[in-house]
N, C-alpha and C positions, 0 to 999 in steps of 0.2 A: 426520405430517410438520409441522415448524415452518413458520409463515408466514414468507416471506422478509422481512427487515428492510431490504434495500436493493434497489431496483428501478431499473434504468438502461435507458433507451431513447434512442438518439441517431441522428440522420440529417442528412446534408447532402451536397451534391455536391462542394463545394469551399469554400475552398482546400485543406482537409484533408478528403478523402472519409471519410464515416462512415456505417455501417449496422450498428448495434450494439444488442443487446438481451440482457440477462442479469439475474439476481438473485443475491443472496448472503444467506444466513441468518445470524443472530447466532451467533457461535462457529464459523463456517466461514471458510475461506479460499479465494478464487477467484484463480487465477493467469491473468493476461492475458499470453499468449505469442505471439511472432511476430517476424519480421525487423525490423531497424531501419527506421524510417519507416512502419511499419504503422499507426500511430495510437494506440499503447498509452498513451503519456504524455498525449496530448490527451484521451483518455477519463478518465484520472486527474484532469487539470486541470478537466475539465467537472464531475466529482463535487465537487471541492473549491470550485468556483465561480470559478475562475481563467480559465475560457474558456466561452463560450456558443456551442454549435452552433446551426445554423439552426433545427432542430427537436429538441426534447429534452423528456424527462419523467423526472425523477429524484425518487423518493420514498424517505425514510428513516424507518423506524419510524412509518409512517402519515402523516408530515408531508411536504408537497410542498416540495422544495427548488427545483425549476426546472420550469416548464411553459410552454413558448413559446406554447402555444395561447391562454392567457388572460393572459400576461405576468407570471405569478408567478415571482419570482426572489429567493431569500434570498441576502444578501451572504455572502461567504466566512466572515466572523467569526461569522456566525450559524448556521453549518452543523455546528459541532462535529466537524470532521475533524482527525485527527492525520496530518500528511503528513511522510514521510521521504524526502528526496531522495538521489540517487546521490552528490552532491557534498557531503552533510551539511548545507551552508548554515548553519554556525555563524558567529557574529560573532567575528572573531579577537581583538578588543580586550576581549572579555568573558570572565570565568571560566566554567567548565562550569556552576557554580551559577547565575550570572546568565543564561546562555544558556537554561537551563531555566526560570528565574523569569519570563522574558518571556511564557511561556505561562500564567502564574498571575495575570494581572491581575484575575481574578474574586475573588482573596483579598485581605485587607487587607495593605498593604505590609509590615507588621511580620512577617507570617506566611509570606512568600513564600520566604525563604531556607531556613527549616527544611523547608518542603514540597518545595523543589527538591532538598535533600539526601536526602529520602525517596524521590523518584523516581530519583535517581541510584543510590541503594542497591538500588532494585528492579531495575536493570539491571546490577548487579554493579560499581558505581563508588563504593562507600563511601570516603570520605576524599579523593576527587578534586575536591571542589567548587571549591577555590581555584585549580585549574590551568587555564591557558589552552589553547585548541585546539592551538597550536604545540607544546606539551609532551606531547600525547596521541598515541598511535599511531592508525592509521587505524581499527582496530577499536574503540578507545576513543572516538574522535570519532563513530563511528556509534552507539555506546551512548548518548552524550549527545543525539544527534539523536533517538533512539528515546525517551529520557526525556522530552525536550521535547514529543514527540507525545503520549505518554501523559499528560503533565501537563494537557493539554486535556480529559481525561476524555472521549475521543472517542466519538461514536456509530459512526463508521467510521474505521478505520485504513488509510491509503493508503501504500503502499510502492513507490517508483519506482526499480527496480533498485538496492536499497540496499546490496547485497553485492558488486557487480561490480568495485569498485575495491580489494577486500580480498583478501589472500593466502588460499589454500585452507584452511589449518588454522584461521585466524581465522574465516573464513566458516563452517566447520562448527560452531564454538563459538557464533556468533551464531544460526545455524539452530536450535541446541538451545535457546538462550535464548528465541527467538521462539516455539518450540513450547510452552515452559513458560508464557509469558505468554499465549499464545492461550486456554487454558482459563480463566485468571483474568479476562481482559478481557471475554470474552463479547460481542464486537461483530463485525460483519463486517469481514473484512480483504481488501483488494484488493491483490495483489502483481503489479507489472509485472516481467517478466523475459524475457530472450531465451534462458535456460539451461533446457533441459527437465529436467535432472537436479534443479535447484533447485525447479522447479515440482512435480515428482513427490515431492520430499522434504518440501515445506512446504504444499502445497495440498490441499484436498479435491476441488476441481472446477478444470477447465481450460477456458478460453475461447481458442481460437486465432484470432488476427486476421491477416488478410492484405489489404493495401491498404485498410484501414479497415473491412473487413467481417468477420463471424464466419463462419469456414469449418468450425469444429467447436466444440461445447460438450458437455461430459460430464464424468464423474468421473475422478479420477486412476486409480481402480482399473480403470476401463475401458480406459485406455491401458496400464496395467501388464499387463493380461490379453494384450495383443498383438493383439486383434481390432480392428485400425484399417485404414483404406484405404491403398493404396499412395501416394496423393497425400499424406495426412497424415504417413505414415511419412517420406516425402522431405522434407516441409516442416519437420518437427521433428528430422530426422536421427536417427531411431530405428533401433536395430539390427534386422536381420532376425530374425524369430521362429526359435527353435530347431526343427529338423526332427524 
C-alpha cells in the first residue's frame, strides 16, 4: 500500500469545533461530506494555510506544512496547493488567460501567456484565452478556475464544492473531466461536497464530518455495498438497502 502523501490532524474546541484526522494518498480522492456548517471548508482552508486551528499537524510528501506544537507554519504560497472555490473567484476584469497566468509567477513573464493557454487547453478551453469571465458559462468559468489551480503544479488539489452552482448536465461533464485529470495529476485530491452522489462518483474514500468531528471514514466501495449504520444512512440520506 502506498504511503499517504497528505496527513491532516486538526483539533480545537472553538470558535469552529474540530476533531479531524485523515490521510490521502497520491492519486486518490478523499471526499469530505457533511451538512452545512460541519467544518468542511475550514478543514480545506487549514490545509491551504488560510486558517490555523488551535492544534494542527499537516504533512505533505514528508514535508511539515503546519505543526502547532513547535510553531512550524509554511505560508500559503509555499504550500503548492491548487484551490478551486465554489464561486470560481475569477478576476472579472482579466481574460481567462490572464486569470490562469496569475498562478504562473514562477515562470518568466514572456512564457506565461503560452503556458496559460496550455492549461486552458488541458481543461477543454482551447481558444478561450482572450475571453473574460462574463462571456463564459458557469461551467467554462469553473474550467478556468481548475486550469488556474493546475497551473500551480499542486502537491494537493483542493476542491470546495466546485460543482454545486452548475446545472446537472454540465456537472456530469466536469465530473468526467476531473476523473480524467486525476490519473494524470497523481496528487492527493480533497473534495468538499454535501452531495453523496457526487462523493460516490468522484472519490475513492469518504470522510463524513458532523459538527467538526469525523463520524465515519472509509472507502466509497464500503458505502456502495450498503453495509452502513442507520445513523450514517440517515446523515447521508442514503436509500434503504434492497431487501
